[in-house]
Each structure stands twice: as C-alpha cells, then as structure tokens.
N, C-alpha and C positions, 0 to 999 in steps of 0.2 A: 304694407308689409306682405310677405309671403305666408299664405296659409298652410301650416303644416296638418290640419284635419279640415276636412269639407265635408259635410254631411247635407245632402240636397233631397228635398220630399222624403224623407225617412218615415215610412207608414208600417205599423205593426199592431197585431192584436192577438191574444191568447183566446182563441173560440170565439165567442161573440164579444168579448170584453175587448174594446179598440182602446189601446195604450197610448197612441198618438196618430195623427195622419199630417203629411207633407211638413214633416217638421225639418227647419233648414237652421244650420250655424256653420261657423267657421271659428278656427282656432290660430290667430297668427304665431308665426315663429318667435320664438323668445319670450312668451308671455306666459303666466299661471293663470288657468281659468278654472273657477270654482262651480260644479253643478249643483243647484240647490234645489230641494223638491220635497214635498211629503211623501210618506210612504205610499207607494201604489201610483206614483205620476210618471214612473218610466227610467228612473236613474239607473237601475241596474240593467234593465233593457237596454239603454244608451251604452253603458260599458261593455257589455255584451256583444253588441254590434260592433263597438269600435276594435274590440280584441281578437273579431272573427269568429267568437264562439257561435254566433247567431246571424242567420241570415235574414234582413228585414223583408217584410212581403212585398215592399216597394222601396223606390228610392235606391240611393248610392252613397256609399261612405268610403272617401278617398282619405289615403294618409299619405304623405310625401308625394302626391299625386298619382298614385296606383291605388286601386280598389282592392279592400282590404282582403275580400273573399279570393282573390287570385293572386295576391302579394307574393314575391318568390321570398324564400327562407332568407336569402340575404340582405333583403330590404327589411324584413319582419324583424331582423337582430336589432334594427335600429329603435325598437319599442321595448321600453322597460314595463311590465305588466304587474301589478298587485291586486291581488282579489282577497279583500277582507283579511290581510295580514296572512295568509296561507303559507307556512313553510314545510317543506316535506323533510324526509331524513334526519327526524329529531332525536334519532340515538347518537348523532355525530356532535362533536365539539364545533365551539366558533370558528377553530382554526381549521378543522377538519373541512367543513361544509364550504369553507372558502377555496381552499385547494383544490374541491371537488369541481365545483362551478367554474372555477379559472380554467378547466380544460375545454371548456364549452365555447368560451367567448373570444375571439380573436383580440378585441379590443380591452380586455379586460384590465382593470385600475383597481388594484385592492386597497390604495390608501383610504378613499371616502368610506368604505366598510369599516377598516380598524378606527378610523377618526370617529364614527359614529358609535361604535361598539365601546371606545373608549370612554365618551362623553355619557353613555349609558351605565359606565362603571361595570362592564360585562367583562370577565377576564376571559383569555383565549383558549384556555382549557374547561370552560364550562359548557356542559353537556345541553344542548339545545331543549330535551326532554324536561329539564329541572327548571326552567325559566316560567316566568309569569306569561300569561297571553300576550300583554303588551309589549314585554321584550321580545318574543317571539315573532311578533309583527314588524318590529325594529330590525330584527335579523334579517327577514325577508326584504326589507327596503333597501337594507345596506347591500345585500347581494346585487338589489337592481340597480342602485349606484354604481357599483364595481363593473357592472356590464358596459357602461357609459354609453347610454342609448341615448339619441336625439330627442325623443319623447318620452315621457312618464305618464303611464296611465295607472292611477292611485285609487282604489276603491275603499273608503274607510280607513284612509291613511293611519289615523291616530287612534284604530281601536284598542281598546284595552290598558291605553295609557293614563297614569294618575296626571292631574293638573300641570304639576311641574315638569315631567318628563314632555308632556305634549307641547308645552311653549318651547324647551328645548329644541325638541325635535322640529318646530315650525320654523324658529328662527335659523337652525342648521339648513333646512331644505331652502327656505328662503334665500339664504346667502350663496347656497351651492348652486340653484337655479341661475343666479344671476352672474355670479361668477363664469360659469360654464357655457351660458346662453342656451340652457334648456327649455323646453317647450313642456310643461305640465298641465294634465286635464285631471282633477281630482273632484272626490265627492266625501262628505263628511257630514256625521249629524250632529256635530259640534261647530255651531256656525262662529262663535267667537275665534275658533283657529282659523276659519276661512278669511275671516277681516285681516287677520294679522299677516295672511300669507297671500292670497290671490289678489292680481292685479285685476281680473275682468270677472264678472259672474254672469251664469244664465240662471234663471229663476224660472222652473217649470210649474205649471199649474197642470190639471189633468187634461189631457189631449193636448195640449200648446206650450210654447215658451212665451211667459210672459214678457221677458225683456232680456237683453244680453247688453251688456255696458260694463265701462270700468268701476270699479266699487266707489272710487272717488268721486266720480260724476254722480253716482246714484245716491250717495250720501249728501252731497251737496245740494240736490234738485228734490229730493221726496221730503213732505213734510207730514209729520203728525200732528192734526188740528183736533183741537178740545173745545167744547163750548157748552153752555146750559142751554136749555130751551123748555119752554111750558106745553110745546109741542113735538114731545116725543114719538108719540103715535104716528105723526105725519113724515117721520122720517124716512119712510119706505120711499117717497118722492125721490131720494136720492140713491136708492140702490141699484136701480138700473141704468145710472150715469156712468160711463165707462171712463171717466175722469176723475171719479171717487170710489175709492176701493173700501170696501167692507165697514160702512157705517154700521156701529155698534151703540147701545143704549144702556146705561144702567141709572134707572130713576130719570133725572132731568139732565144729566151728563151723557152727552155724544162724542165720541171719539171715531175719526176716518183718518185715512191716508190719500194723499194726492199729490202731483207733481204740479199743481194749479198754484200761482202765487195766492197770497192772502187777499189781496184785491180782487182776483178772479173767483175765488172762492166767495167771498161776501156778494158778488153779483150773481153768481149761479144761486145762491139760497134767497136771494131777494128775488129772484126769476121765479122759483117755485114756491113762494110766500112763505117761508118759515122765519120766524122771529127768533131771535137769539141772544143771549148776552155771555161776556167773559170768553171772548174767543181768543184763543192762544195756540202758538206753535211750538213744538216740543223738538229738541235734536234729538235723532235716533241713531242708533249703531244697526250694523248688518242685519243681526237678529230681528231687531224691531220692524226694520223695511221688511225683511221676509215675510213675517207673521202678518203685518199690516197690508202686503199686497196678497197672500194667498189666503188669508183668514186664520181664525185661531182653530178652527175645527173641519 
C-alpha cells in the first residue's frame, strides 16, 4: 500500500532530555492509525513534526512523498489539522464560521460539517462562544472535514466530549473515513475510543516505538497471564526478559503480558526455576494491552 506518511530516523530532544532517537514509521493510504503513549513519550512532539511546526533535529518526515518542512501550500491544503480542539473566531455562529472558512479552500464541502453539527444538535445560529469545550472541538473538526483533505491529523480528537457524544463522533468519523477513503493519524487519552475507531496502532514508550500493527492482530496475539507462586520474591528473574512485559506481584499473585503461547511461557518459567500454580490467560482490550506493554506507572 502507498504510504501517505513516512517518518525515517526522527530524533529530537529538548535540552538534555532525549524524546526519541531514530524513530521510524509509515502510515498507509486509507488507514486510521492511533498513536498511543504515556505523557512525555513524544506524542505531541510527533504531531508537531507531522504538522510542520517543529523541525526534528535529525531525520525526515515526508507526507505525500514531500518533506513537510518544504511542502508547497497547494499540497499542504490536503492536510486537515486539529490541535486539541482549538477553534478561532468564537464570536461567530456555526453558520457564519462555515461561510468564512469556505472562502479559503477550493475543495470545500459543507455537507459533512452540517451533518456533524446536526448529530450534535447544534443550531446554525448558535454562537461558538456559548458552546461547551466539547462542542467547540467538534466545530473545529467539522470545519476540517469540510476542507475535504486527503489526510487528517487529529490531536486529542474527543477532547471535552461526554461518553455519548464521544461514541457518536467516533462512529461518524470511522464511517466518514471509510466511505471517503481518507487517511487519519490521531491521538487520544481515551483508549476505548481508539479501539472502536483505529485500524492500526503505534504504542510508544520512552524513546522508542514498542510496536506498530493492526489492532485486531495485537488483540489476537497478546496475552495477559496470571498465576500464583510461593516464590514471588524471585519474579525479578523474568523482569529483564524482552518477551515478558511488566511482571507485577501482589502477594502470591503474579500478572504479566506476553506474545508467547502458554506452552512457551511454561518452558520459560521452568528454565528459570519458578514454581507456579493456577496459570491462566485473560482476554484483553486495547487499554489492557497498552498498560500491559508500557507498565502502570
């Protein structure tokens, strides 16, 4: 598949604090990719590099095959960018701001904007300054959809929305992206939304990408294993194993995450002489997988 976004060997730091080094990833055309990571792992840095607001210290970021730092305005118009739900000109009404922005984009399609406003039960004459934070973020997103860009970059796309409206919007965005063959790169602190929406995910840890793969594949292959042992103090024998993620103990109970099969895990524990009882494997969702791979703290 054609890669809409190509990032190669991205390296960036703030002073002596290294955010990441030699970061590499691609986003294929027509896919929805979610970037997951704890605070401080580089999500905002990555969004700023993709948007062209930040020049990486090393490496290259290409969108549509062109370096984002030197991209001509005609090509940049194919990128729709949402930064934490920000919308300008809040003195305007829903109707006024749509007409204002329509003059700036030759491919403008107002239908997705008004369809989203209708789903949110926002009246055309309603002034933006009198809306909730969540409603304003969706006005910003509706304006981006109306631009009809090939690529949408959405940072904290569901900011301020209550659970019902979040689900409404996630379903709307998924159907819109699929029907219009759009490519979407997004972040959110609400991982349940990501699981309903994204095709692929990147999970970032401090300084690196832990994995990039389809969400369906991740959830089919990762396991949360639980067992009991009288040798919990010896569990540190598993901590440095790069096939076992974040073993944690509570009394005699141990929990860890791994892509290993149950038989492979049994062999590994036998090899390091850990006796155990009641080994079980629990089904996980995307939030469980994220916490299991990156740790609770």
